[in-house]
Biopython code that builds the backbone (N, CA, C, O; Angstrom):
import numpy as np
from Bio.PDB.StructureBuilder import StructureBuilder

atoms = [
    (1, "MET", "N", (76.267, 97.131, 100.647)),
    (1, "MET", "CA", (76.981, 97.162, 99.377)),
    (1, "MET", "C", (78.181, 96.172, 99.610)),
    (1, "MET", "O", (78.736, 96.049, 100.702)),
    (2, "ARG", "N", (78.509, 95.511, 98.527)),
    (2, "ARG", "CA", (79.645, 94.561, 98.514)),
    (2, "ARG", "C", (80.947, 95.351, 98.683)),
    (2, "ARG", "O", (81.088, 96.489, 98.234)),
    (3, "LEU", "N", (81.924, 94.658, 99.381)),
    (3, "LEU", "CA", (83.175, 95.311, 99.623)),
    (3, "LEU", "C", (83.897, 95.631, 98.360)),
    (3, "LEU", "O", (84.463, 96.719, 98.250)),
    (4, "ASP", "N", (83.911, 94.750, 97.399)),
    (4, "ASP", "CA", (84.707, 95.003, 96.071)),
    (4, "ASP", "C", (84.050, 96.194, 95.349)),
    (4, "ASP", "O", (84.750, 96.991, 94.723)),
    (5, "LYS", "N", (82.770, 96.318, 95.426)),
    (5, "LYS", "CA", (82.062, 97.451, 94.736)),
    (5, "LYS", "C", (82.342, 98.757, 95.439)),
    (5, "LYS", "O", (82.531, 99.786, 94.791)),
    (6, "PHE", "N", (82.370, 98.725, 96.772)),
    (6, "PHE", "CA", (82.706, 99.934, 97.586)),
    (6, "PHE", "C", (84.080, 100.423, 97.242)),
    (6, "PHE", "O", (84.270, 101.626, 97.060)),
    (7, "LEU", "N", (85.037, 99.553, 97.146)),
    (7, "LEU", "CA", (86.383, 99.896, 96.914)),
    (7, "LEU", "C", (86.562, 100.601, 95.515)),
    (7, "LEU", "O", (87.343, 101.540, 95.356)),
    (8, "LYS", "N", (85.778, 100.076, 94.519)),
    (8, "LYS", "CA", (85.725, 100.752, 93.219)),
    (8, "LYS", "C", (85.035, 102.037, 93.217)),
    (8, "LYS", "O", (85.594, 103.022, 92.733)),
    (9, "VAL", "N", (83.798, 102.111, 93.749)),
    (9, "VAL", "CA", (82.966, 103.361, 93.796)),
    (9, "VAL", "C", (83.769, 104.477, 94.428)),
    (9, "VAL", "O", (83.826, 105.593, 93.911)),
    (10, "SER", "N", (84.418, 104.146, 95.607)),
    (10, "SER", "CA", (85.096, 105.109, 96.340)),
    (10, "SER", "C", (86.465, 105.512, 95.727)),
    (10, "SER", "O", (87.135, 106.455, 96.149)),
    (11, "ARG", "N", (86.803, 104.740, 94.731)),
    (11, "ARG", "CA", (88.026, 105.003, 93.884)),
    (11, "ARG", "C", (89.310, 104.763, 94.769)),
    (11, "ARG", "O", (90.366, 105.357, 94.550)),
    (12, "ILE", "N", (89.142, 103.864, 95.766)),
    (12, "ILE", "CA", (90.400, 103.420, 96.512)),
    (12, "ILE", "C", (91.223, 102.424, 95.685)),
    (12, "ILE", "O", (92.454, 102.432, 95.680)),
    (13, "ILE", "N", (90.465, 101.566, 94.985)),
    (13, "ILE", "CA", (91.074, 100.625, 93.979)),
    (13, "ILE", "C", (90.360, 100.955, 92.648)),
    (13, "ILE", "O", (89.151, 101.182, 92.590)),
    (14, "LYS", "N", (91.165, 100.965, 91.618)),
    (14, "LYS", "CA", (90.673, 101.549, 90.322)),
    (14, "LYS", "C", (89.639, 100.619, 89.575)),
    (14, "LYS", "O", (88.725, 101.106, 88.909)),
    (15, "ARG", "N", (89.809, 99.369, 89.702)),
    (15, "ARG", "CA", (89.014, 98.379, 88.986)),
    (15, "ARG", "C", (88.419, 97.309, 89.996)),
    (15, "ARG", "O", (89.050, 96.922, 90.980)),
    (16, "ARG", "N", (87.180, 96.878, 89.675)),
    (16, "ARG", "CA", (86.496, 95.952, 90.568)),
    (16, "ARG", "C", (87.243, 94.576, 90.597)),
    (16, "ARG", "O", (87.393, 93.955, 91.649)),
    (17, "THR", "N", (87.683, 94.154, 89.444)),
    (17, "THR", "CA", (88.447, 92.910, 89.308)),
    (17, "THR", "C", (89.682, 92.934, 90.239)),
    (17, "THR", "O", (89.956, 91.958, 90.938)),
    (18, "VAL", "N", (90.408, 94.040, 90.237)),
    (18, "VAL", "CA", (91.613, 94.145, 91.149)),
    (18, "VAL", "C", (91.168, 94.049, 92.591)),
    (18, "VAL", "O", (91.809, 93.380, 93.402)),
    (19, "ALA", "N", (90.013, 94.752, 92.931)),
    (19, "ALA", "CA", (89.474, 94.676, 94.276)),
    (19, "ALA", "C", (89.099, 93.336, 94.668)),
    (19, "ALA", "O", (89.336, 92.919, 95.801)),
    (20, "ASN", "N", (88.515, 92.633, 93.766)),
    (20, "ASN", "CA", (88.078, 91.248, 93.974)),
    (20, "ASN", "C", (89.338, 90.289, 94.292)),
    (20, "ASN", "O", (89.353, 89.464, 95.206)),
    (21, "GLU", "N", (90.362, 90.529, 93.410)),
    (21, "GLU", "CA", (91.617, 89.640, 93.620)),
    (21, "GLU", "C", (92.229, 90.015, 95.017)),
    (21, "GLU", "O", (92.707, 89.121, 95.715)),
    (22, "ALA", "N", (92.224, 91.284, 95.425)),
    (22, "ALA", "CA", (92.832, 91.692, 96.701)),
    (22, "ALA", "C", (92.071, 90.950, 97.836)),
    (22, "ALA", "O", (92.676, 90.464, 98.792)),
    (23, "CYS", "N", (90.782, 90.883, 97.701)),
    (23, "CYS", "CA", (89.950, 90.209, 98.813)),
    (23, "CYS", "C", (90.196, 88.803, 98.751)),
    (23, "CYS", "O", (90.386, 88.221, 99.818)),
    (24, "ASP", "N", (90.228, 88.081, 97.551)),
    (24, "ASP", "CA", (90.401, 86.687, 97.491)),
    (24, "ASP", "C", (91.810, 86.183, 98.050)),
    (24, "ASP", "O", (91.983, 85.059, 98.521)),
    (25, "THR", "N", (92.727, 87.100, 97.943)),
    (25, "THR", "CA", (94.105, 86.654, 98.422)),
    (25, "THR", "C", (94.333, 86.995, 99.876)),
    (25, "THR", "O", (95.414, 86.715, 100.395)),
    (26, "GLY", "N", (93.412, 87.559, 100.527)),
    (26, "GLY", "CA", (93.468, 87.822, 102.027)),
    (26, "GLY", "C", (94.170, 89.084, 102.357)),
    (26, "GLY", "O", (94.738, 89.217, 103.441)),
    (27, "ARG", "N", (94.150, 90.038, 101.435)),
    (27, "ARG", "CA", (94.827, 91.456, 101.687)),
    (27, "ARG", "C", (93.935, 92.410, 102.201)),
    (27, "ARG", "O", (94.324, 93.566, 102.366)),
    (28, "VAL", "N", (92.692, 92.046, 102.497)),
    (28, "VAL", "CA", (91.638, 93.076, 103.040)),
    (28, "VAL", "C", (91.027, 92.435, 104.372)),
    (28, "VAL", "O", (90.627, 91.275, 104.462)),
    (29, "GLN", "N", (91.026, 93.356, 105.350)),
    (29, "GLN", "CA", (90.382, 93.054, 106.503)),
    (29, "GLN", "C", (89.249, 94.073, 106.853)),
    (29, "GLN", "O", (89.374, 95.261, 106.556)),
    (30, "ILE", "N", (88.190, 93.611, 107.462)),
    (30, "ILE", "CA", (87.127, 94.472, 107.966)),
    (30, "ILE", "C", (86.993, 94.283, 109.469)),
    (30, "ILE", "O", (86.751, 93.168, 109.933)),
    (31, "ASN", "N", (87.148, 95.376, 110.247)),
    (31, "ASN", "CA", (87.064, 95.260, 111.687)),
    (31, "ASN", "C", (87.881, 94.153, 112.286)),
    (31, "ASN", "O", (87.438, 93.481, 113.218)),
    (32, "GLY", "N", (89.196, 93.931, 111.707)),
    (32, "GLY", "CA", (90.126, 93.086, 112.222)),
    (32, "GLY", "C", (89.898, 91.576, 111.701)),
    (32, "GLY", "O", (90.625, 90.689, 112.148)),
    (33, "ARG", "N", (88.994, 91.309, 110.853)),
    (33, "ARG", "CA", (88.740, 89.994, 110.299)),
    (33, "ARG", "C", (88.891, 89.951, 108.779)),
    (33, "ARG", "O", (88.470, 90.875, 108.082)),
    (34, "PRO", "N", (89.520, 88.827, 108.246)),
    (34, "PRO", "CA", (89.661, 88.788, 106.804)),
    (34, "PRO", "C", (88.322, 88.885, 106.052)),
    (34, "PRO", "O", (87.297, 88.366, 106.495)),
    (35, "ALA", "N", (88.369, 89.550, 104.933)),
    (35, "ALA", "CA", (87.090, 89.862, 104.298)),
    (35, "ALA", "C", (87.123, 89.275, 102.833)),
    (35, "ALA", "O", (88.154, 89.347, 102.165)),
    (36, "LYS", "N", (85.998, 88.705, 102.362)),
    (36, "LYS", "CA", (85.834, 88.299, 101.076)),
    (36, "LYS", "C", (85.199, 89.443, 100.227)),
    (36, "LYS", "O", (84.714, 90.413, 100.809)),
    (37, "ALA", "N", (85.188, 89.364, 98.954)),
    (37, "ALA", "CA", (84.701, 90.389, 98.070)),
    (37, "ALA", "C", (83.247, 90.595, 98.279)),
    (37, "ALA", "O", (82.805, 91.734, 98.131)),
    (38, "GLY", "N", (82.476, 89.654, 98.595)),
    (38, "GLY", "CA", (80.982, 89.759, 98.760)),
    (38, "GLY", "C", (80.599, 90.176, 100.138)),
    (38, "GLY", "O", (79.403, 90.271, 100.414)),
    (39, "THR", "N", (81.543, 90.442, 101.051)),
    (39, "THR", "CA", (81.165, 90.873, 102.389)),
    (39, "THR", "C", (80.478, 92.254, 102.367)),
    (39, "THR", "O", (80.958, 93.197, 101.737)),
    (40, "GLN", "N", (79.355, 92.337, 103.066)),
    (40, "GLN", "CA", (78.617, 93.603, 103.076)),
    (40, "GLN", "C", (79.249, 94.673, 104.029)),
    (40, "GLN", "O", (79.542, 94.420, 105.198)),
    (41, "VAL", "N", (79.424, 95.836, 103.457)),
    (41, "VAL", "CA", (80.048, 96.870, 104.296)),
    (41, "VAL", "C", (78.967, 97.913, 104.697)),
    (41, "VAL", "O", (77.954, 98.107, 104.025)),
    (42, "LYS", "N", (79.255, 98.539, 105.801)),
    (42, "LYS", "CA", (78.252, 99.537, 106.364)),
    (42, "LYS", "C", (79.044, 100.726, 106.989)),
    (42, "LYS", "O", (80.243, 100.622, 107.248)),
    (43, "GLU", "N", (78.368, 101.793, 107.205)),
    (43, "GLU", "CA", (79.013, 102.919, 107.824)),
    (43, "GLU", "C", (79.618, 102.574, 109.186)),
    (43, "GLU", "O", (78.990, 101.898, 110.001)),
    (44, "GLY", "N", (80.813, 103.032, 109.414)),
    (44, "GLY", "CA", (81.417, 102.757, 110.733)),
    (44, "GLY", "C", (82.465, 101.638, 110.666)),
    (44, "GLY", "O", (83.302, 101.529, 111.562)),
    (45, "ASP", "N", (82.432, 100.836, 109.653)),
    (45, "ASP", "CA", (83.433, 99.746, 109.474)),
    (45, "ASP", "C", (84.784, 100.249, 109.190)),
    (45, "ASP", "O", (84.959, 101.202, 108.430)),
    (46, "VAL", "N", (85.788, 99.606, 109.809)),
    (46, "VAL", "CA", (87.192, 100.011, 109.567)),
    (46, "VAL", "C", (87.808, 98.903, 108.684)),
    (46, "VAL", "O", (87.823, 97.715, 109.008)),
    (47, "VAL", "N", (88.285, 99.374, 107.607)),
    (47, "VAL", "CA", (88.856, 98.529, 106.496)),
    (47, "VAL", "C", (90.418, 98.704, 106.445)),
    (47, "VAL", "O", (90.898, 99.838, 106.459)),
    (48, "VAL", "N", (91.200, 97.599, 106.389)),
    (48, "VAL", "CA", (92.578, 97.633, 106.232)),
    (48, "VAL", "C", (92.942, 96.911, 105.009)),
    (48, "VAL", "O", (92.549, 95.766, 104.787)),
    (49, "LEU", "N", (93.756, 97.636, 104.150)),
    (49, "LEU", "CA", (94.245, 96.972, 102.862)),
    (49, "LEU", "C", (95.753, 96.830, 103.043)),
    (49, "LEU", "O", (96.434, 97.750, 103.497)),
    (50, "PHE", "N", (96.263, 95.631, 102.668)),
    (50, "PHE", "CA", (97.713, 95.341, 102.678)),
    (50, "PHE", "C", (98.252, 95.302, 101.356)),
    (50, "PHE", "O", (97.805, 94.434, 100.607)),
    (51, "PHE", "N", (99.224, 96.165, 100.885)),
    (51, "PHE", "CA", (99.772, 96.170, 99.624)),
    (51, "PHE", "C", (101.312, 96.034, 99.884)),
    (51, "PHE", "O", (101.967, 97.008, 100.257)),
    (52, "GLY", "N", (101.871, 94.807, 99.679)),
    (52, "GLY", "CA", (103.267, 94.610, 99.950)),
    (52, "GLY", "C", (103.557, 94.757, 101.432)),
    (52, "GLY", "O", (102.973, 94.073, 102.272)),
    (53, "ASP", "N", (104.490, 95.684, 101.737)),
    (53, "ASP", "CA", (104.813, 95.998, 103.129)),
    (53, "ASP", "C", (104.042, 97.161, 103.581)),
    (53, "ASP", "O", (104.273, 97.591, 104.711)),
    (54, "LYS", "N", (103.154, 97.727, 102.846)),
    (54, "LYS", "CA", (102.378, 98.951, 103.231)),
    (54, "LYS", "C", (101.005, 98.537, 103.735)),
    (54, "LYS", "O", (100.451, 97.506, 103.353)),
    (55, "GLN", "N", (100.473, 99.399, 104.623)),
    (55, "GLN", "CA", (99.087, 99.107, 105.155)),
    (55, "GLN", "C", (98.359, 100.439, 105.025)),
    (55, "GLN", "O", (98.896, 101.496, 105.358)),
    (56, "PHE", "N", (97.120, 100.364, 104.530)),
    (56, "PHE", "CA", (96.215, 101.468, 104.371)),
    (56, "PHE", "C", (94.927, 101.187, 105.065)),
    (56, "PHE", "O", (94.202, 100.253, 104.723)),
    (57, "SER", "N", (94.623, 102.064, 106.119)),
    (57, "SER", "CA", (93.507, 101.846, 106.967)),
    (57, "SER", "C", (92.486, 103.076, 106.833)),
    (57, "SER", "O", (92.869, 104.246, 106.857)),
    (58, "PHE", "N", (91.215, 102.707, 106.697)),
    (58, "PHE", "CA", (90.262, 103.802, 106.631)),
    (58, "PHE", "C", (88.888, 103.348, 107.223)),
    (58, "PHE", "O", (88.599, 102.155, 107.316)),
    (59, "ARG", "N", (88.060, 104.350, 107.616)),
    (59, "ARG", "CA", (86.787, 104.149, 108.197)),
    (59, "ARG", "C", (85.744, 104.529, 107.151)),
    (59, "ARG", "O", (85.846, 105.585, 106.528)),
    (60, "ILE", "N", (84.749, 103.679, 106.958)),
    (60, "ILE", "CA", (83.723, 104.058, 106.001)),
    (60, "ILE", "C", (82.741, 105.077, 106.684)),
    (60, "ILE", "O", (82.267, 104.863, 107.799)),
    (61, "LEU", "N", (82.475, 106.166, 105.963)),
    (61, "LEU", "CA", (81.575, 107.221, 106.468)),
    (61, "LEU", "C", (80.303, 107.181, 105.726)),
    (61, "LEU", "O", (79.294, 107.532, 106.338)),
    (62, "ASP", "N", (80.200, 106.806, 104.498)),
    (62, "ASP", "CA", (78.966, 106.764, 103.762)),
    (62, "ASP", "C", (79.125, 105.746, 102.653)),
    (62, "ASP", "O", (80.187, 105.556, 102.061)),
    (63, "VAL", "N", (77.978, 105.097, 102.411)),
    (63, "VAL", "CA", (77.902, 104.104, 101.418)),
    (63, "VAL", "C", (76.854, 104.491, 100.304)),
    (63, "VAL", "O", (75.651, 104.510, 100.562)),
    (64, "LYS", "N", (77.313, 104.775, 99.152)),
    (64, "LYS", "CA", (76.467, 105.172, 97.978)),
    (64, "LYS", "C", (76.701, 104.312, 96.745)),
    (64, "LYS", "O", (77.819, 103.857, 96.502)),
    (65, "GLU", "N", (75.654, 104.093, 95.973)),
    (65, "GLU", "CA", (75.875, 103.268, 94.674)),
    (65, "GLU", "C", (76.668, 104.004, 93.682)),
    (65, "GLU", "O", (77.537, 103.421, 93.033)),
    (66, "THR", "N", (76.420, 105.245, 93.530)),
    (66, "THR", "CA", (77.035, 106.073, 92.564)),
    (66, "THR", "C", (77.506, 107.427, 93.193)),
    (66, "THR", "O", (76.817, 108.003, 94.035)),
    (67, "VAL", "N", (78.693, 107.909, 92.757)),
    (67, "VAL", "CA", (79.241, 109.174, 93.325)),
    (67, "VAL", "C", (80.040, 109.796, 92.293)),
    (67, "VAL", "O", (80.630, 109.139, 91.435)),
    (68, "LYS", "N", (80.066, 111.158, 92.374)),
    (68, "LYS", "CA", (80.977, 111.921, 91.387)),
    (68, "LYS", "C", (82.388, 111.872, 91.976)),
    (68, "LYS", "O", (82.607, 111.672, 93.171)),
    (69, "LYS", "N", (83.400, 112.085, 90.974)),
    (69, "LYS", "CA", (84.723, 111.936, 91.305)),
    (69, "LYS", "C", (85.143, 112.903, 92.453)),
    (69, "LYS", "O", (85.997, 112.565, 93.273)),
    (70, "GLN", "N", (84.513, 114.136, 92.494)),
    (70, "GLN", "CA", (84.870, 115.098, 93.492)),
    (70, "GLN", "C", (84.410, 114.663, 94.882)),
    (70, "GLN", "O", (84.993, 115.066, 95.889)),
    (71, "GLU", "N", (83.374, 113.849, 94.929)),
    (71, "GLU", "CA", (82.707, 113.515, 96.228)),
    (71, "GLU", "C", (83.126, 112.193, 96.765)),
    (71, "GLU", "O", (82.713, 111.841, 97.870)),
    (72, "CYS", "N", (83.967, 111.388, 96.021)),
    (72, "CYS", "CA", (84.310, 110.050, 96.446)),
    (72, "CYS", "C", (85.162, 110.051, 97.704)),
    (72, "CYS", "O", (85.207, 109.054, 98.425)),
    (73, "GLN", "N", (85.842, 111.168, 97.976)),
    (73, "GLN", "CA", (86.739, 111.234, 99.237)),
    (73, "GLN", "C", (85.861, 111.389, 100.486)),
    (73, "GLN", "O", (86.322, 111.118, 101.595)),
    (74, "ASP", "N", (84.659, 111.803, 100.330)),
    (74, "ASP", "CA", (83.716, 112.038, 101.431)),
    (74, "ASP", "C", (83.138, 110.621, 101.897)),
    (74, "ASP", "O", (82.430, 110.557, 102.902)),
    (75, "MET", "N", (83.442, 109.533, 101.177)),
    (75, "MET", "CA", (82.875, 108.253, 101.520)),
    (75, "MET", "C", (83.666, 107.530, 102.693)),
    (75, "MET", "O", (83.181, 106.615, 103.358)),
    (76, "TYR", "N", (84.886, 108.026, 102.859)),
    (76, "TYR", "CA", (85.769, 107.370, 103.825)),
    (76, "TYR", "C", (86.680, 108.405, 104.491)),
    (76, "TYR", "O", (86.881, 109.517, 104.003)),
    (77, "GLU", "N", (87.260, 107.937, 105.726)),
    (77, "GLU", "CA", (88.185, 108.795, 106.419)),
    (77, "GLU", "C", (89.429, 107.976, 106.605)),
    (77, "GLU", "O", (89.348, 106.874, 107.147)),
    (78, "VAL", "N", (90.542, 108.442, 106.196)),
    (78, "VAL", "CA", (91.872, 107.791, 106.283)),
    (78, "VAL", "C", (92.286, 107.724, 107.762)),
    (78, "VAL", "O", (92.281, 108.741, 108.455)),
    (79, "ILE", "N", (92.635, 106.558, 108.227)),
    (79, "ILE", "CA", (93.143, 106.398, 109.602)),
    (79, "ILE", "C", (94.684, 106.414, 109.576)),
    (79, "ILE", "O", (95.275, 107.119, 110.394)),
    (80, "ASN", "N", (95.339, 105.705, 108.715)),
    (80, "ASN", "CA", (96.754, 105.781, 108.475)),
    (80, "ASN", "C", (97.092, 105.266, 107.135)),
    (80, "ASN", "O", (96.332, 104.494, 106.550)),
    (81, "GLU", "N", (98.212, 105.670, 106.627)),
    (81, "GLU", "CA", (98.735, 105.183, 105.308)),
    (81, "GLU", "C", (99.978, 104.479, 105.443)),
    (81, "GLU", "O", (100.537, 104.016, 104.449)),
]
sb = StructureBuilder()
sb.init_structure("model")
sb.init_model(0)
sb.init_chain("A")
sb.init_seg("    ")
for serial, (resi, resn, name, xyz) in enumerate(atoms, 1):
    if name == "N":
        sb.init_residue(resn, " ", resi, " ")
    sb.init_atom(name, np.array(xyz, "f"), 0.0, 1.0, " ", f" {name:<3s}", serial, name[0])
structure = sb.get_structure()
């Protein structure tokens, strides 16, 4: 699954266009490397998002195309906020 789609489906970022912009401006890293919106994600990847002076890190636990709102938190594990 594409990174921008995962961020939207897991409800970490509300809209896919916003996720796309975050990736294009270099504010997203996967396993320590800068990531583009089209980068394929898989279980076990560590993703870091940079918002201003804040950093949000999480590990991908599950990759699903569609998920209910109550189950979206099961797709990732927060490492630090």
